[in-house]
C-alpha positions as CSV (number, residue, x, y, z in Angstrom):
1,M,0.0,0.0,0.0
2,I,1.4,3.4,-1.0
3,L,0.7,6.2,1.5
4,S,-0.2,9.6,0.2
5,M,2.4,12.3,0.6
6,K,1.3,15.6,2.3
7,P,2.6,18.7,0.4
8,P,5.5,20.3,2.3
9,Y,4.8,23.6,4.1
10,D,5.0,25.1,7.6
11,I,2.5,27.2,9.4
12,T,4.7,30.2,10.1
13,A,4.0,33.2,12.3
14,Q,3.2,35.3,9.3
15,I,0.7,32.7,8.0
16,I,-1.0,32.6,11.4
17,K,-1.3,36.4,11.4
18,R,-2.8,36.4,7.9
19,I,-5.3,33.6,8.8
20,S,-6.4,35.6,11.8
21,S,-7.0,38.7,9.7
22,V,-8.9,36.7,7.0
23,S,-11.0,35.0,9.6
24,E,-11.8,38.3,11.3
25,K,-13.0,39.8,8.0
26,M,-15.1,36.7,7.3
27,G,-16.9,37.4,10.5
28,Q,-17.6,40.9,9.4
29,V,-18.8,39.7,6.1
30,N,-21.3,37.4,7.8
31,A,-22.4,40.2,10.2
32,T,-23.1,42.7,7.4
33,F,-25.1,40.3,5.2
34,L,-22.5,40.1,2.4
35,V,-22.3,36.3,2.3
36,K,-24.5,36.5,-0.8
37,Q,-23.9,39.8,-2.6
38,S,-26.5,41.7,-4.7
39,P,-27.1,40.6,-8.2
40,Q,-25.4,43.7,-9.6
41,L,-22.3,43.2,-7.5
42,R,-22.1,39.5,-8.4
43,K,-22.3,40.4,-12.1
44,Q,-19.6,43.1,-11.8
45,N,-17.3,40.8,-9.9
46,R,-17.8,37.9,-12.3
47,I,-16.8,40.0,-15.2
48,K,-13.7,41.3,-13.3
49,T,-12.7,37.8,-12.4
50,I,-12.9,36.5,-16.0
51,H,-11.1,39.6,-17.4
52,S,-8.3,39.4,-14.8
53,S,-7.7,35.7,-15.1
54,L,-7.5,35.8,-18.9
55,Q,-5.4,39.0,-18.9
56,I,-2.8,37.2,-16.8
57,E,-2.6,34.7,-19.6
58,G,-2.3,37.3,-22.3
59,N,-5.9,37.7,-23.4
60,T,-6.5,41.2,-24.9
61,L,-10.2,41.7,-24.3
62,T,-11.4,44.5,-22.1
63,E,-14.1,44.3,-19.4
64,A,-16.5,46.1,-21.8
65,Q,-15.9,43.6,-24.5
66,I,-16.5,40.7,-22.1
67,T,-19.7,42.4,-21.0
68,A,-20.7,42.6,-24.6
69,I,-20.0,38.9,-25.2
70,I,-22.2,38.1,-22.1
71,E,-25.0,40.2,-23.7
72,N,-24.6,38.3,-27.0
73,K,-23.3,41.4,-28.8
74,R,-20.8,41.2,-31.6
75,V,-17.2,41.8,-30.6
76,L,-14.3,42.5,-33.0
77,A,-11.3,40.7,-31.5
78,P,-9.0,37.7,-32.1
79,Q,-11.1,34.5,-32.3
80,K,-8.9,32.8,-29.7
81,D,-9.5,35.5,-27.2
82,I,-13.2,35.4,-27.7
83,L,-13.2,31.6,-27.4
84,E,-11.2,31.8,-24.1
85,V,-13.9,34.1,-22.7
86,L,-16.8,31.9,-23.9
87,N,-15.2,28.8,-22.4
88,T,-14.5,30.6,-19.1
89,L,-18.1,31.8,-19.0
90,K,-19.2,28.1,-19.4
91,V,-17.0,27.1,-16.5
92,Y,-18.3,29.8,-14.2
93,D,-21.9,29.1,-15.1
94,K,-21.2,25.5,-13.8
95,I,-18.9,26.4,-10.9
96,K,-21.3,25.2,-8.2
97,T,-21.4,21.7,-9.8
98,F,-17.7,21.1,-9.5
99,K,-16.6,19.1,-6.5
100,P,-13.4,20.4,-4.8
101,H,-12.2,16.9,-3.8
102,S,-12.9,15.2,-7.1
103,E,-10.1,14.7,-9.7
104,K,-12.8,13.7,-12.2
105,S,-14.5,17.1,-11.7
106,F,-11.2,18.9,-12.0
107,L,-10.5,17.2,-15.4
108,N,-14.0,18.0,-16.5
109,A,-13.5,21.7,-15.7
110,H,-10.3,21.8,-17.7
111,Q,-12.0,20.1,-20.6
112,I,-14.6,22.9,-20.7
113,L,-12.1,25.7,-20.1
114,M,-9.7,24.6,-22.9
115,E,-12.2,23.3,-25.5
116,N,-10.9,23.9,-29.0
117,L,-7.9,25.7,-27.5
118,V,-5.6,22.7,-27.0
119,E,-5.5,19.1,-28.0
120,N,-6.4,16.5,-25.3
121,N,-8.2,19.1,-23.1
122,G,-9.4,17.4,-19.9
123,E,-6.4,15.1,-19.9
124,Y,-3.0,15.3,-18.2
125,R,0.0,16.0,-20.5
126,K,2.0,13.2,-22.0
127,S,5.1,15.2,-22.6
128,G,7.6,17.2,-20.6
129,A,6.9,20.8,-19.6
130,G,8.6,23.8,-18.1
131,I,8.1,27.5,-17.3
132,V,10.3,30.0,-19.2
133,Q,10.7,33.5,-17.8
134,G,12.6,35.7,-20.2
135,S,15.5,33.7,-21.6
136,K,15.7,31.4,-18.6
137,V,13.9,28.2,-17.6
138,A,12.4,29.1,-14.3
139,H,10.8,25.7,-13.5
140,V,11.0,22.1,-14.9
141,A,7.8,20.3,-14.2
142,P,7.7,16.6,-13.0
143,P,7.7,14.0,-15.9
144,P,4.3,12.8,-17.3
145,K,4.7,9.4,-15.7
146,N,4.5,11.0,-12.2
147,L,1.4,13.0,-12.8
148,P,-1.3,10.4,-11.9
149,F,0.0,9.7,-8.4
150,L,1.1,13.4,-7.8
151,M,-2.4,14.6,-8.5
152,K,-4.0,11.8,-6.6
153,D,-1.9,12.7,-3.5
154,L,-3.0,16.3,-3.9
155,F,-6.7,15.5,-4.1
156,D,-6.2,13.1,-1.1
157,Y,-4.8,16.1,0.8
158,I,-7.8,18.3,-0.1
159,K,-10.2,15.6,0.9
160,N,-8.7,14.1,4.0
161,D,-6.3,16.5,5.7
162,K,-7.6,18.4,8.7
163,E,-5.8,21.7,7.7
164,I,-8.0,24.8,7.6
165,T,-9.6,25.5,4.2
166,F,-7.9,28.9,3.7
167,V,-4.5,27.1,3.8
168,K,-5.6,24.1,1.8
169,A,-6.8,26.3,-1.0
170,C,-3.5,28.1,-1.2
171,V,-1.5,24.8,-1.0
172,F,-3.5,23.3,-3.8
173,H,-3.0,26.3,-6.0
174,Y,0.8,26.3,-5.5
175,E,1.2,22.5,-5.8
176,M,-0.9,22.4,-9.0
177,E,1.3,25.1,-10.5
178,F,4.4,23.2,-9.5
179,I,3.1,19.9,-11.0
180,H,1.9,21.7,-14.1
181,P,-0.3,18.8,-15.1
182,F,-1.7,20.2,-18.4
183,I,-0.2,21.3,-21.7
184,D,-1.9,24.7,-21.2
185,G,-4.4,26.3,-18.8
186,N,-2.5,25.5,-15.6
187,G,-2.6,29.0,-14.3
188,R,-6.3,29.4,-14.9
189,M,-7.0,26.0,-13.4
190,G,-5.0,26.7,-10.3
191,R,-6.8,30.0,-9.6
192,L,-10.2,28.5,-10.5
193,W,-9.8,25.4,-8.2
194,Q,-8.6,27.6,-5.3
195,T,-11.9,29.5,-5.6
196,I,-13.9,26.2,-5.8
197,I,-12.2,24.9,-2.6
198,L,-12.9,28.2,-0.8
199,M,-16.5,28.6,-1.9
200,N,-17.3,25.0,-0.8
201,E,-17.0,26.3,2.8
202,Y,-17.4,30.1,2.3
203,P,-19.9,30.9,-0.5
204,V,-18.9,34.5,-0.6
205,F,-15.7,33.5,-2.5
206,E,-17.8,32.5,-5.5
207,Y,-18.0,36.2,-6.6
208,L,-15.0,37.8,-4.9
209,P,-12.7,39.1,-7.7
210,I,-9.5,37.5,-6.3
211,E,-8.1,37.2,-9.8
212,T,-8.2,41.1,-10.1
213,I,-5.9,41.5,-7.1
214,I,-3.5,38.8,-8.5
215,S,-3.5,40.5,-11.8
216,K,-2.5,43.8,-10.2
217,T,0.3,42.1,-8.2
218,Q,1.6,39.7,-10.9
219,D,5.2,40.3,-10.0
220,Q,4.5,39.3,-6.4
221,Y,2.5,36.3,-7.6
222,Y,5.3,34.9,-9.7
223,K,7.9,35.8,-7.0
224,A,5.9,33.8,-4.4
225,L,5.8,30.8,-6.8
226,N,9.6,31.1,-7.4
227,D,10.5,31.6,-3.8
228,S,8.4,28.5,-2.8
229,D,10.2,26.5,-5.6
230,K,13.6,27.5,-4.2
231,L,12.6,26.8,-0.6
232,G,11.0,23.5,-1.4
233,K,7.9,24.5,0.6
234,S,4.9,26.6,-0.3
235,N,5.2,29.0,2.7
236,P,5.9,32.1,0.6
237,F,3.0,31.4,-1.7
238,I,0.6,30.7,1.2
239,E,1.6,34.0,2.8
240,Y,1.1,35.9,-0.5
241,M,-2.3,34.2,-1.3
242,L,-3.7,34.8,2.2
243,T,-2.8,38.5,1.7
244,V,-4.7,38.4,-1.5
245,L,-7.8,36.8,0.2
246,D,-7.5,39.4,3.0
247,N,-7.5,42.3,0.5
248,A,-10.4,40.9,-1.4
249,L,-12.5,40.6,1.7
250,A,-11.4,44.1,2.7
251,D,-12.5,45.5,-0.6
252,L,-15.9,43.9,-0.2
253,L,-16.3,45.3,3.2
254,H,-15.2,48.7,2.0
255,Y,-17.8,48.6,-0.8
256,N,-20.4,47.9,1.9
257,N,-19.1,50.6,4.3
258,R,-22.5,52.3,4.5
259,T,-26.0,51.8,6.0
260,L,-27.9,49.1,4.2
261,S,-30.7,50.6,2.1
262,D,-34.1,49.0,1.5
263,N,-32.8,47.7,-1.9
264,D,-29.8,46.2,-0.2
265,R,-31.9,44.4,2.4
266,L,-34.4,43.1,-0.3
267,D,-31.5,41.9,-2.5
268,Y,-29.9,40.0,0.3
269,F,-33.1,38.6,1.7
270,L,-34.3,37.3,-1.6
271,S,-31.0,35.7,-2.3
272,I,-31.3,33.5,0.9
273,T,-35.0,33.0,1.3
274,K,-37.4,30.2,0.3
275,I,-40.3,30.5,-2.1
276,E,-42.7,31.9,0.6
277,F,-42.1,33.9,3.8
278,K,-43.7,36.1,6.4
279,R,-42.7,39.5,7.7
280,N,-41.3,37.9,10.9
281,D,-38.9,35.9,8.6
282,Y,-37.7,39.2,7.2
283,M,-37.2,40.7,10.6
284,N,-35.4,37.7,11.9
285,V,-32.7,38.4,9.3
286,F,-32.5,42.1,9.9
287,K,-32.9,42.3,13.7
288,D,-32.0,46.0,14.0
289,I,-34.9,47.3,11.9
290,S,-38.4,48.3,13.2
291,S,-41.6,46.6,12.2
292,A,-42.5,49.8,10.3
293,T,-39.3,49.6,8.3
294,A,-39.9,46.0,7.6
295,S,-43.4,46.8,6.3
296,R,-42.1,49.6,4.1
297,D,-39.4,47.3,2.7
298,L,-41.9,44.6,1.9
299,A,-44.3,47.1,0.4
300,K,-41.5,48.3,-1.9
301,G,-40.8,44.7,-2.9
302,L,-44.4,44.2,-3.8
303,A,-44.4,47.4,-5.9
304,L,-41.3,46.1,-7.7
305,N,-43.0,42.8,-8.3
306,L,-40.3,40.9,-6.5
307,F,-42.9,38.9,-4.8
308,S,-46.7,38.7,-4.3
309,K,-48.8,38.3,-1.2
310,T,-51.9,36.5,0.1
311,G,-53.8,37.1,3.3
312,E,-54.0,40.2,5.5
313,K,-52.3,41.5,8.6
314,N,-50.7,38.8,10.7
315,K,-51.8,36.1,8.2
316,T,-50.0,37.7,5.3
317,V,-47.7,35.4,3.4
318,Y,-45.3,36.6,0.6
319,L,-44.7,34.5,-2.4
320,M,-41.5,35.0,-4.5
321,T,-42.1,35.8,-8.2
322,N,-38.5,36.7,-9.2
323,Q,-35.7,34.5,-7.8
324,N,-32.1,35.4,-8.5
């Protein structure tokens, strides 16, 4: 019997400090009703995520062009760049169906992401690979024959290790980049799967534009990868990525650094509620508002046709007509 190997890293003082900061901000996100963001913010962040992830890989399309593609408008751009966007949109449309612990799910995501962009999409490479920076070979990836058991060990770690999710997601991202299992699309898959691991426990990460922060700090991103390679442990990369997660949560909280409006409350409530509800259900979510404010909010929701109602006074039941 061959035992799985745990990826090498240490929980340093800096990592503990960053975990503490990320955890504190997650508490604030939960307390300010941002676990599920408004539809408008979700759409904006999804576009930013796709744009930034592809920009890192050399795609030339702007956020405006990606928005146009989403809206089925014609865009004049290289066909490869358009195809990359269309494939990435397909992946993000299915993101909740991917299982973070499943190697099969991982390969399926790559198949969709790289469809008509590379041969053998959805399969591990069968030839050698390396990463060239400038005129130098910065990294030589493990040989193809080692890929099956290296990736199996990595998924065993994600599934079975008791490490906290924030660290696991960073470790997977680094180790996948180190293994470099695909002919192309490794960077996109590393960042995508990190998000999938995080959102499995913390749904807010589905829409956080982590890729945007990575895109703005690409030099640090690649330095953290190189430093981890030289050290033989992923400590530098974990520290870098935890900082990215911390900054993404800080940006979200900054966006919400205001009193919630009636529209904010309605957006949030409708994103978490069932098909029918009562006023008390609404007030149990927003415990600091008065019954009069709750009634005004619900009256506005009725006027906007977000839901309908049956019954009167304390027997009123609201029925959703427009679920996001």
